[in-house]
C-alpha positions, 0 to 999 in steps of 0.5 A, a space after each residue: 531534534 536530538 534523539 534524547 528529546 525525541 524519546 521523550 515525545 509521547 509515543 516515540 519510546 513505545 514505538 522504539 520498543 515495538 521495533 526492538 521486539 520486531 528485531 528480536 522476533 525476526 532474528 529468532 525466526 530466521 535463526 530457527 529459534 522460533 519455529 512452527 508447532 512441529 519444530 519445522 523452520 518457517 519457509 513461507 510468510 503470509 501477510 493478511 491485511 487490506 488497504 495499507 496493511 496489504 498494499 504497503 507490505 506487498 509493494 515493499 516486499 516486491 520492490 526489495 525482492 533481491 534482499 529476501 532471505 534465501 529460505 523464505 518466501 512472501 505471500 499476501 492475502 487481501 481479497 474477501 472473495 476467498 480465492 487468494 487463500 484457496 489458491 495459496 493453500 495448495 502450495 503451502 506446507 502448514 508446518 512451515 507457514 506463518 501468518 501475519 495478521 495486520 489489523 489495527 482494530 482486529 475487526 476489519 471484515 476482509 482481514 478477519 474473514 481471511 484470518 479465520 479461514 487460515 486459522 481453521 486450516 491450521 487447526 484442521 491440519 495441525 491441531 487447535 494448539 498450533 494456532 499460537 505458533 503459526 499466527 502473529 498480529 500487528 494490532 492493539 485489540 488484545 481482547 480480540 487477539 486473545 479470542 483468536 488465539 494470538 500468543 502474547 509474545 507474538 503481538 506487535 502494536 501500533 496506534 490509532 494515529 497511524 493511518 493504514 496508508 502510512 503504516 508500512 513503517 510500523 509493525 505492519 511492515 513485520 512481514 517485510 522484515 521477516 522475509 528480508 531482515 531487520 537490517 534491511 527494514 531499518 535501512 528502509 526506515 533510514 531512507 524515509 528519515 533522509 527524506 523527512 529531513 530533506 523536507 524539513 530543511 531544504 529551501 522551497 525552491 529545492 524541496 522535492 515534496 513541495 515541488 511535486 505538490 505544487 506541480 500537481 496542484 498547478 496542473 490539477 487546478 489551473 489546467 484541469 488535469 483530472 488524473 496523473 500517471 505513475 510510470 516506474 521503469 523498474 518492474 520491481 516497482 510495479 505495485 507502486 502505482 497502486 500504493 500511490 493510488 491509496 496514499 493520494 486518493 484516500 488522503 486528498 479525496 475530500 470536498 470539505 475543508 478542515 474548517 467545515 467549509 466546502 473546498 473552492 477548487 478541485 482536490 485529489 487527482 485520479 492516480 493510475 499507472 503501470 510498469 513503464 515498458 508495459 505502459 508503452 504497449 497499453 495506454 501511453 498512446 492516450 498520453 501522447 495524442 489523446 484529448 486529455 492532459 495527463 501529467 506523468 511521473 517517470 520513476 527511473 533507475 540506472 539498472 537497465 540501459 534499455 529501460 533507461 533509453 525507453 523512459 527518456 524517449 517517452 519523456 522526450 516525445 511527450 515534451 517535444 512531440 513532432 509537427 513535421 510538415 512532411 507527415 500526415 496530420 493524424 500522425 502529428 504529436 502536439 507535444 508540450 505534455 508535462 512529466 517529471 522524472 524521478 531518477 536514482 541509481 539503484 533500487 535499494 532499501 534506502 532509495 525506496 524509503 526516500 521514494 515512499 516518504 517523498 510522496 507522503 510529504 507531497 500529499 501533506 503539502 497538497 492537503 495544507 494548500 487545499 486545507 484538507 485533513 489528509 489523514 482521515 477517510 470517512 467515506 471509506 469508513 461509511 462503506 465499511 460500516 454499511 457492509 456489516 448489516 448487509 452481510 448479516 442480511 445475506 447470511 440470514 436470507 432476509 432483506 431489511 428496509 433500503 432504497 428500491 435499488 439496494 432492496 432489488 439487488 439484495 433480493 436478486 443476489 439472495 435468489 441466486 446465491 450458491 450454497 458453498 457446501 453444495 
């Protein structure tokens, strides 16, 4: 598709307009043209989000640590218990801190709870008028942003069709662009586009997303593999397994097909993992000699000979095992444990973009095979919906009508609640 035709596709022109405004804003902040309320240059970018609005920026920013602007630091706040922000405030200078609120609806309970605490902190330290200088938002709910105090020029839109776990390419990636540069962010997008084109054009037998998807289904549906380990041998990718947990488990965790009929096979696998060398000293024993079949994806760069040697050795041991006659039986490794190795020379914005898009397209292919909608998450939405009335009950010290288990737990919690102001 030519760029001219693409611009005429609904939504594409608006998307490019957001990216252009992101570039202008990032350059303004890094040059010092955009400052805090007291005229101080920003030194700390704090991303406030949950789910994909946290996992995406956190994973990408950590992976691209060598590309950070020398005068900027990245932080994230996601958990609703308040400890992340409480600990973070101790090391932040409010005059030099910019908060990036990522919430499509600007109503997500966890995100807005943390955002309101951050707003109260800025208002207390710098005055209420400073809110407009120290908060930006990736959202489309302008009424809620008006109420919060987000400056009209500090708003970056994305759309209902952008699922959270697929959103790091959008304005949700603003904090990544701010702490690196828009050039680096565009290189990430370019890497994603390279994998998009490969997925679209490569024949099936050479198509990486198709091969990953087929292998995943093969072990899941025909060998009963209930989980898959993700093992990056580059510590900057340590949050990649968590990122893939949401991407794959929220997309493929379905038991009803798009035609309304129940699925007739096992769908999503449990995704888990850890940075490679840490994994060797925690759970790799289970993969080698355990009773469960657990396929693994090794992710490897050429940036450390020692890490490369360890990665290759683990894959080799899983495959070949050892059945020497002269060793005790409890030391025998049966081998024939499956793994993939995804190898690239260096972790760059381009290769990271390719890696993210590779797994996104893998999820899509599996959804097509299983006849699932890989882009909804009604189970998650139900839990979020049920949390609102329960929160109101806790705040008002009353219990509504629930099942006996929920009622008992709510009464117990209320009886043991600690007054935060005590």
